[in-house]
SELUM-818870 format. One record per atom (N, C-alpha, C, O): residue in three letters; x, y, z. Coordinates in steps of 0.1 Angstrom, whole numbers, padded with zeros to 4 digits, always signed. Example, Ala and Ser with C-alpha at 12.3 -4.5 7.8 and 13.67 -1.06 7.14 Angstrom:
// SELUM-818870
ALA+0132-0057+0078;ALA+0123-0045+0078;ALA+0132-0033+0078;ALA+0142-0033+0085;SER+0128-0022+0071;SER+0137-0011+0071;SER+0129+0000+0079;SER+0134+0011+0080;
END
This chain:
// SELUM-818870
MET-0048+0018-0320;MET-0056+0017-0306;MET-0051+0032-0301;MET-0058+0042-0297;ALA-0036+0032-0303;ALA-0027+0044-0300;ALA-0030+0057-0305;ALA-0027+0067-0300;VAL-0036+0054-0320;VAL-0038+0070-0325;VAL-0050+0069-0321;VAL-0051+0077-0330;LYS-0063+0067-0317;LYS-0071+0067-0310;LYS-0071+0076-0299;LYS-0079+0085-0299;THR-0060+0073-0288;THR-0057+0076-0279;THR-0050+0090-0282;THR-0053+0100-0276;SER-0040+0088-0291;SER-0033+0103-0291;SER-0042+0113-0297;SER-0039+0125-0299;ILE-0052+0109-0300;ILE-0063+0119-0311;ILE-0068+0125-0301;ILE-0070+0137-0301;ALA-0074+0116-0289;ALA-0085+0120-0278;ALA-0074+0126-0271;ALA-0077+0138-0271;ARG-0063+0125-0265;ARG-0057+0134-0257;ARG-0055+0150-0264;ARG-0059+0160-0258;ARG-0051+0150-0276;ARG-0052+0163-0282;ARG-0064+0170-0282;ARG-0062+0182-0283;TYR-0079+0164-0282;TYR-0091+0172-0281;TYR-0089+0176-0267;TYR-0088+0188-0264;ALA-0088+0165-0257;ALA-0089+0169-0244;ALA-0081+0182-0239;ALA-0084+0190-0231;ARG-0068+0182-0246;ARG-0060+0190-0239;ARG-0066+0205-0247;ARG-0063+0215-0241;ALA-0071+0207-0258;ALA-0075+0217-0263;ALA-0087+0219-0253;ALA-0086+0230-0248;LEU-0097+0212-0250;LEU-0109+0214-0245;LEU-0104+0222-0229;LEU-0109+0232-0225;LEU-0093+0216-0223;LEU-0091+0221-0212;LEU-0084+0233-0212;LEU-0083+0240-0203;MET-0077+0236-0225;MET-0073+0249-0223;MET-0080+0258-0225;MET-0079+0269-0220;ILE-0090+0255-0233;ILE-0103+0267-0233;ILE-0109+0266-0216;ILE-0109+0275-0208;ALA-0113+0255-0216;ALA-0118+0253-0199;ALA-0109+0262-0188;ALA-0114+0270-0180;ARG-0098+0260-0188;ARG-0086+0269-0183;ARG-0091+0285-0184;ARG-0091+0293-0174;GLU-0094+0287-0194;GLU-0091+0303-0200;GLU-0106+0308-0194;GLU-0106+0320-0192;GLN-0116+0302-0191;GLN-0126+0307-0186;GLN-0128+0304-0172;GLN-0138+0306-0166;ASN-0118+0299-0167;ASN-0117+0291-0151;ASN-0128+0278-0147;ASN-0130+0275-0136;ARG-0132+0273-0157;ARG-0144+0262-0158;ARG-0137+0249-0158;ARG-0145+0241-0164;ILE-0129+0243-0154;ILE-0118+0234-0154;ILE-0131+0221-0148;ILE-0136+0212-0156;ASN-0133+0224-0135;ASN-0140+0216-0129;ASN-0157+0213-0134;ASN-0162+0202-0132;GLU-0161+0222-0138;GLU-0173+0228-0144;GLU-0176+0217-0156;GLU-0184+0208-0154;THR-0167+0217-0170;THR-0163+0214-0179;THR-0162+0198-0174;THR-0171+0191-0179;LYS-0152+0192-0165;LYS-0153+0178-0164;LYS-0165+0174-0160;LYS-0168+0163-0164;GLN-0175+0182-0150;GLN-0187+0175-0145;GLN-0198+0175-0156;GLN-0208+0169-0154;GLU-0196+0183-0168;GLU-0203+0183-0180;GLU-0204+0170-0191;GLU-0212+0166-0200;LEU-0188+0164-0185;LEU-0182+0153-0197;LEU-0187+0145-0191;LEU-0192+0136-0197;VAL-0187+0145-0178;VAL-0195+0133-0172;VAL-0208+0133-0173;VAL-0214+0123-0178;ARG-0213+0141-0168;ARG-0229+0139-0175;ARG-0236+0136-0190;ARG-0248+0135-0193;VAL-0225+0137-0197;VAL-0227+0139-0212;VAL-0221+0121-0211;VAL-0229+0112-0214;VAL-0210+0118-0207;VAL-0208+0103-0209;VAL-0215+0094-0202;VAL-0215+0083-0206;GLY-0221+0097-0192;GLY-0234+0092-0183;GLY-0245+0087-0189;GLY-0252+0077-0188;PHE-0245+0099-0198;PHE-0259+0098-0203;PHE-0260+0090-0216;PHE-0271+0085-0219;PHE-0248+0087-0224;PHE-0248+0076-0234;PHE-0247+0063-0226;PHE-0255+0054-0230;ASP-0241+0062-0220;ASP-0237+0052-0207;ASP-0247+0042-0207;ASP-0248+0030-0211;GLN-0258+0051-0199;GLN-0273+0045-0198;GLN-0282+0045-0209;GLN-0293+0040-0208;ALA-0276+0051-0223;ALA-0285+0049-0234;ALA-0278+0042-0244;ALA-0281+0046-0255;PRO-0271+0034-0244;PRO-0259+0031-0254;PRO-0266+0027-0268;PRO-0259+0030-0278;ASP-0275+0023-0271;ASP-0284+0024-0281;ASP-0285+0036-0288;ASP-0284+0035-0300;LEU-0286+0046-0284;LEU-0290+0059-0288;LEU-0279+0064-0292;LEU-0281+0070-0303;PHE-0264+0063-0286;PHE-0252+0066-0294;PHE-0245+0057-0301;PHE-0234+0061-0306;VAL-0251+0044-0302;VAL-0248+0039-0314;VAL-0257+0042-0329;VAL-0252+0039-0340;GLN-0268+0047-0327;GLN-0276+0054-0335;GLN-0271+0065-0340;GLN-0269+0067-0352;LEU-0268+0073-0331;LEU-0262+0089-0332;LEU-0250+0088-0343;LEU-0248+0096-0352;LEU-0241+0073-0341;LEU-0227+0072-0345;LEU-0233+0064-0360;LEU-0224+0060-0368;SER-0245+0061-0364;SER-0249+0055-0375;SER-0241+0059-0389;SER-0245+0071-0391;PRO-0235+0058-0396;PRO-0236+0062-0408;PRO-0248+0069-0420;PRO-0248+0078-0428;ALA-0259+0060-0414;ALA-0273+0066-0417;ALA-0274+0080-0420;ALA-0278+0085-0430;LEU-0271+0085-0407;LEU-0273+0099-0400;LEU-0259+0106-0410;LEU-0249+0100-0412;GLY-0262+0118-0414;GLY-0253+0126-0419;GLY-0252+0136-0408;GLY-0260+0137-0399;LYS-0240+0143-0408;LYS-0234+0156-0402;LYS-0248+0165-0392;LYS-0251+0166-0380;ARG-0254+0171-0404;ARG-0266+0179-0402;ARG-0275+0173-0395;ARG-0278+0180-0386;GLU-0282+0161-0396;GLU-0289+0151-0388;GLU-0286+0152-0371;GLU-0293+0156-0362;ARG-0275+0146-0373;ARG-0266+0142-0358;ARG-0264+0157-0349;ARG-0264+0158-0337;GLY-0262+0166-0358;GLY-0261+0181-0353;GLY-0274+0187-0349;GLY-0274+0196-0341;LYS-0285+0181-0354;LYS-0297+0187-0348;LYS-0302+0179-0336;LYS-0310+0183-0327;ILE-0298+0166-0337;ILE-0299+0159-0325;ILE-0291+0161-0315;ILE-0296+0157-0304;LEU-0280+0167-0313;LEU-0268+0173-0304;LEU-0274+0185-0299;LEU-0277+0187-0287;GLU-0277+0194-0311;GLU-0285+0206-0307;GLU-0298+0203-0295;GLU-0299+0211-0285;GLN-0304+0194-0296;GLN-0319+0192-0286;GLN-0311+0185-0274;GLN-0315+0187-0262;LEU-0301+0177-0276;LEU-0294+0173-0265;LEU-0286+0179-0253;LEU-0283+0175-0241;ILE-0281+0194-0261;ILE-0272+0200-0250;ILE-0281+0208-0244;ILE-0276+0207-0233;PRO-0290+0214-0243;PRO-0298+0221-0233;PRO-0305+0211-0223;PRO-0310+0214-0212;ALA-0303+0200-0228;ALA-0315+0187-0221;ALA-0307+0186-0210;ALA-0310+0187-0198;LEU-0291+0183-0215;LEU-0282+0180-0204;LEU-0279+0188-0196;LEU-0273+0184-0186;GLY-0284+0205-0198;GLY-0274+0215-0195;GLY-0263+0218-0192;GLY-0259+0221-0181;LEU-0256+0218-0207;LEU-0244+0219-0210;LEU-0244+0234-0215;LEU-0253+0240-0221;SER-0228+0241-0209;SER-0226+0251-0214;SER-0225+0255-0229;SER-0231+0249-0238;ALA-0218+0265-0231;ALA-0213+0271-0245;ALA-0204+0261-0248;ALA-0205+0252-0256;VAL-0193+0263-0241;VAL-0182+0255-0242;VAL-0181+0240-0246;VAL-0177+0235-0256;SER-0185+0235-0234;SER-0194+0218-0238;SER-0201+0217-0250;SER-0195+0211-0260;GLY-0211+0222-0252;GLY-0218+0223-0260;GLY-0214+0222-0277;GLY-0219+0215-0286;ASN-0204+0231-0277;ASN-0197+0239-0290;ASN-0185+0226-0292;ASN-0179+0224-0302;PHE-0184+0219-0283;PHE-0172+0209-0280;PHE-0177+0196-0288;PHE-0169+0190-0295;LEU-0191+0192-0284;LEU-0198+0184-0289;LEU-0199+0185-0302;LEU-0193+0177-0310;LEU-0207+0195-0306;LEU-0205+0199-0322;LEU-0194+0197-0331;LEU-0194+0190-0341;LEU-0184+0204-0325;LEU-0171+0202-0331;LEU-0167+0189-0334;LEU-0162+0188-0345;LEU-0169+0179-0326;LEU-0166+0167-0325;LEU-0177+0161-0338;LEU-0173+0152-0346;ASN-0185+0164-0338;ASN-0200+0158-0347;ASN-0192+0166-0361;ASN-0191+0157-0369;GLN-0186+0177-0367;GLN-0184+0182-0375;GLN-0167+0176-0381;GLN-0163+0177-0392;LYS-0160+0172-0372;LYS-0147+0168-0375;LYS-0150+0149-0375;LYS-0139+0143-0376;ALA-0163+0142-0373;ALA-0164+0129-0372;ALA-0156+0123-0363;ALA-0149+0113-0367;ARG-0155+0128-0348;ARG-0147+0122-0340;ARG-0158+0121-0326;ARG-0154+0122-0315;LEU-0171+0119-0329;LEU-0181+0116-0322;LEU-0176+0103-0313;LEU-0178+0103-0300;ASP-0171+0091-0320;ASP-0167+0080-0316;ASP-0156+0080-0300;ASP-0155+0073-0290;TYR-0147+0092-0304;TYR-0139+0095-0296;TYR-0141+0097-0280;TYR-0134+0094-0271;LEU-0157+0104-0282;LEU-0160+0106-0273;LEU-0155+0102-0256;LEU-0152+0111-0248;LYS-0155+0088-0252;LYS-0151+0082-0243;LYS-0136+0081-0238;LYS-0132+0079-0227;LYS-0129+0083-0250;LYS-0116+0083-0247;LYS-0110+0098-0244;LYS-0101+0101-0236;ILE-0117+0106-0253;ILE-0115+0121-0247;ILE-0121+0124-0234;ILE-0113+0131-0227;TYR-0133+0122-0228;TYR-0136+0123-0214;TYR-0126+0114-0202;TYR-0124+0118-0191;GLU-0120+0103-0210;GLU-0108+0098-0200;GLU-0095+0105-0200;GLU-0087+0104-0190;SER-0092+0113-0210;SER-0078+0119-0211;SER-0083+0136-0206;SER-0074+0144-0202;TYR-0094+0139-0206;TYR-0096+0151-0197;TYR-0095+0152-0184;TYR-0092+0163-0179;LEU-0099+0140-0175;LEU-0098+0136-0164;LEU-0083+0137-0161;LEU-0079+0146-0154;LEU-0076+0129-0166;LEU-0064+0130-0166;LEU-0058+0142-0163;LEU-0052+0146-0152;LEU-0060+0148-0175;LEU-0054+0160-0176;LEU-0060+0172-0167;LEU-0052+0181-0163;SER-0069+0173-0165;SER-0078+0182-0159;SER-0070+0176-0140;SER-0068+0184-0131;ASP-0068+0165-0139;ASP-0065+0165-0125;ASP-0051+0168-0125;ASP-0046+0178-0118;GLN-0043+0162-0133;GLN-0026+0171-0136;GLN-0030+0186-0133;GLN-0027+0192-0123;ALA-0035+0192-0144;ALA-0035+0205-0139;ALA-0038+0212-0122;ALA-0033+0222-0117;SER-0048+0202-0116;SER-0054+0204-0105;SER-0042+0202-0095;SER-0041+0211-0087;GLY-0034+0194-0093;GLY-0025+0190-0089;GLY-0029+0177-0081;GLY-0024+0175-0071;ILE-0038+0170-0086;ILE-0045+0158-0083;ILE-0037+0144-0088;ILE-0034+0141-0100;SER-0034+0138-0078;SER-0032+0119-0084;SER-0041+0110-0079;SER-0044+0109-0067;ARG-0045+0103-0088;ARG-0053+0091-0085;ARG-0042+0080-0083;ARG-0031+0077-0088;ALA-0052+0073-0071;ALA-0042+0059-0068;ALA-0048+0046-0064;ALA-0057+0046-0055;ASN-0046+0037-0069;ASN-0054+0027-0068;ASN-0046+0016-0053;ASN-0035+0010-0054;VAL-0050+0017-0046;VAL-0047+0007-0036;VAL-0052-0006-0034;VAL-0064-0008-0032;PHE-0044-0015-0035;PHE-0049-0029-0028;PHE-0045-0036-0023;PHE-0033-0036-0023;SER-0052-0048-0013;SER-0050-0049+0001;SER-0056-0064-0001;SER-0065-0068-0008;ALA-0049-0070+0010;ALA-0054-0086+0008;ALA-0071-0084+0017;ALA-0081-0091+0015;ARG-0071-0076+0025;ARG-0080-0074+0036;ARG-0086-0058+0036;ARG-0078-0049+0036;PRO-0097-0056+0037;PRO-0101-0043+0045;PRO-0093-0033+0054;PRO-0092-0034+0066;LEU-0089-0024+0046;LEU-0079-0012+0056;LEU-0083-0005+0068;LEU-0090+0005+0065;SER-0082-0006+0078;SER-0093+0003+0085;SER-0086+0021+0080;SER-0075+0025+0077;ASP-0101+0026+0083;ASP-0099+0042+0082;ASP-0089+0050+0084;ASP-0086+0061+0079;GLN-0083+0043+0096;GLN-0074+0055+0101;GLN-0059+0053+0095;GLN-0050+0060+0096;PHE-0058+0040+0087;PHE-0045+0034+0081;PHE-0048+0041+0067;PHE-0038+0047+0061;LYS-0062+0041+0060;LYS-0063+0047+0050;LYS-0058+0062+0050;LYS-0052+0068+0041;GLU-0062+0066+0062;GLU-0058+0083+0061;GLU-0043+0086+0061;GLU-0037+0095+0055;ARG-0034+0076+0070;ARG-0023+0079+0072;ARG-0016+0073+0057;ARG-0007+0079+0051;LEU-0019+0066+0054;LEU-0012+0062+0039;LEU-0017+0070+0029;LEU-0012+0069+0018;ILE-0026+0079+0030;ILE-0029+0088+0017;ILE-0022+0099+0021;ILE-0019+0107+0012;LYS-0017+0104+0036;LYS-0011+0115+0039;LYS+0005+0113+0034;LYS+0012+0121+0030;SER+0008+0098+0036;SER+0019+0096+0033;SER+0022+0098+0016;SER+0033+0104+0013;LEU+0014+0094+0006;LEU+0015+0093-0005;LEU+0013+0109-0008;LEU+0017+0112-0019;GLN+0007+0119-0001;GLN+0006+0130-0007;GLN+0021+0138-0003;GLN+0027+0145-0011;LYS+0024+0136+0008;LYS+0037+0139+0015;LYS+0051+0134+0002;LYS+0060+0142-0002;ARG+0050+0122-0003;ARG+0058+0118-0015;ARG+0059+0123-0026;ARG+0070+0126-0031;THR+0046+0123-0032;THR+0038+0130-0045;THR+0045+0145-0046;THR+0052+0152-0054;GLY+0038+0148-0033;GLY+0032+0167-0035;GLY+0021+0171-0042;GLY+0019+0181-0049;LYS+0009+0159-0039;LYS+0000+0160-0050;LYS-0008+0157-0041;LYS-0005+0150-0031;THR-0025+0163-0043;THR-0033+0160-0035;THR-0037+0141-0043;THR-0035+0136-0054;ILE-0041+0135-0032;ILE-0040+0120-0036;ILE-0056+0117-0032;ILE-0062+0122-0023;ILE-0062+0108-0044;ILE-0075+0107-0044;ILE-0074+0088-0044;ILE-0070+0082-0054;ALA-0077+0084-0035;ALA-0076+0065-0034;ALA-0087+0059-0038;ALA-0097+0065-0036;GLU-0087+0053-0041;GLU-0096+0040-0040;GLU-0092+0024-0042;GLU-0086+0017-0049;PHE-0099+0023-0030;PHE-0089+0010-0023;PHE-0100-0006-0026;PHE-0111-0010-0022;ARG-0093-0011-0032;ARG-0096-0026-0038;ARG-0089-0040-0028;ARG-0079-0038-0021;LEU-0093-0049-0029;LEU-0091-0060-0025;LEU-0085-0069-0034;LEU-0089-0067-0045;ASP-0078-0076-0034;ASP-0067-0085-0039;ASP-0065-0095-0033;ASP-0056-0094-0024;ARG-0071-0105-0036;ARG-0071-0119-0027;ARG-0059-0125-0031;ARG-0058-0135-0024;GLU-0050-0123-0037;GLU-0037-0126-0041;GLU-0025-0122-0034;GLU-0014-0127-0036;LEU-0028-0114-0026;LEU-0021-0106-0020;LEU-0021-0116-0005;LEU-0031-0121+0001;ILE-0009-0118-0001;ILE-0006-0124+0017;ILE-0008-0115+0028;ILE-0010-0119+0039;GLY-0006-0102+0024;GLY-0003-0089+0032;GLY+0001-0081+0023;GLY+0003-0082+0011;GLY+0000-0072+0031;GLY+0003-0059+0029;GLY-0003-0052+0018;GLY-0014-0058+0014;VAL+0000-0041+0012;VAL-0003-0031+0004;VAL+0005-0032-0009;VAL+0016-0036-0010;LYS-0004-0025-0021;LYS+0004-0025-0034;LYS-0002-0010-0035;LYS-0013-0007-0032;VAL+0008-0001-0041;VAL-0005+0013-0045;VAL+0004+0016-0062;VAL+0016+0017-0064;GLN-0007+0017-0071;GLN-0002+0024-0080;GLN-0008+0037-0084;GLN-0021+0039-0084;ILE-0003+0043-0087;ILE-0002+0064-0089;ILE+0003+0060-0103;ILE+0013+0053-0103;GLY-0002+0063-0117;GLY-0002+0064-0124;GLY+0006+0052-0131;GLY+0000+0041-0133;SER+0024+0056-0134;SER+0032+0045-0136;SER+0038+0041-0125;SER+0042+0029-0125;LEU+0041+0049-0114;LEU+0047+0046-0103;LEU+0039+0036-0096;LEU+0027+0037-0094;LEU+0049+0022-0091;LEU+0044+0012-0086;LEU+0050+0011-0071;LEU+0062+0008-0071;LEU+0045+0013-0058;LEU+0050+0008-0048;LEU+0042-0004-0046;LEU+0030-0006-0048;ASP+0052-0012-0040;ASP+0048-0026-0039;ASP+0050-0030-0023;ASP+0062-0034-0021;GLY+0043-0030-0011;GLY+0049-0034-0003;GLY+0042-0042+0005;GLY+0041-0040+0017;SER+0037-0056-0006;SER+0031-0064-0003;SER+0042-0076+0005;SER+0054-0075+0003;VAL+0037-0089+0013;VAL+0044-0095+0014;VAL+0048-0102+0007;VAL+0059-0108+0009;LYS+0042-0105-0005;LYS+0047-0112-0013;LYS+0057-0109-0025;LYS+0062-0118-0032;ALA+0060-0093-0026;ALA+0068-0087-0030;ALA+0084-0089-0021;ALA+0095-0092-0026;GLN+0079-0087-0006;GLN+0090-0087+0002;GLN+0098-0099+0003;GLN+0110-0098+0007;LEU+0091-0114-0003;LEU+0093-0125-0001;LEU+0104-0128-0012;LEU+0115-0134-0011;LYS+0096-0122-0025;LYS+0103-0124-0039;LYS+0118-0116-0036;LYS+0127-0123-0040;LEU+0121-0103-0029;LEU+0130-0096-0026;LEU+0136-0108-0018;LEU+0145-0115-0023;MET+0132-0109-0008;MET+0145-0117-0001;MET+0150-0133-0011;MET+0161-0137-0010;GLU+0140-0137-0017;GLU+0146-0147-0028;GLU+0154-0144-0036;GLU+0163-0151-0037;ASP+0152-0135-0042;ASP+0164-0129-0050;ASP+0179-0126-0046;ASP+0189-0127-0052;LYS+0175-0120-0031;LYS+0192-0117-0023;LYS+0195-0130-0020;LYS+0206-0132-0026;LEU+0192-0141-0014;LEU+0195-0154-0012;LEU+0204-0162-0026;LEU+0215-0167-0026;LYS+0197-0161-0034;LYS+0202-0165-0046;LYS+0216-0159-0052;LYS+0225-0166-0057;ARG+0216-0143-0050;ARG+0228-0138-0050;ARG+0237-0143-0044;ARG+0248-0145-0049;VAL+0235-0147-0028;VAL+0248-0153-0020;VAL+0252-0165-0022;VAL+0262-0169-0016;
END
């Protein structure tokens, strides 16, 4: 799995470099969203496309028909054809995920997962996002989720950074301090 992720990251990085040169980072991201979304809605087609019964040429012909149907630019279309030539179409989803992360980084965006025991008010969400932006120096796109295991407070995950302001974490901290006394 780590090898697949590593390979996907290399392809995503190369695609990002080309997209950056042509000032099409976001457009390329949207095109990848369309391609992956299309195959998510037609998983049987994707499985058939990856079938060993199809050769690269036949697969390429199918892709050449899909490219204009999905409204893809030359960059994204050629990228799909390259994946076919290199027998890497099965990496498409991982490449897409890696591209999203890399394009966010290039655009100064960080994605945060915010967990709370109860729904948060819009006002609190805005203050939290502003605080996270100030702390990270990046634009924050937050996804808010409920976690019924939390007693109260919030936990924020931004990449590998975990900010745990939950009551459960604070109780654990107090317990650890009391044990040291």
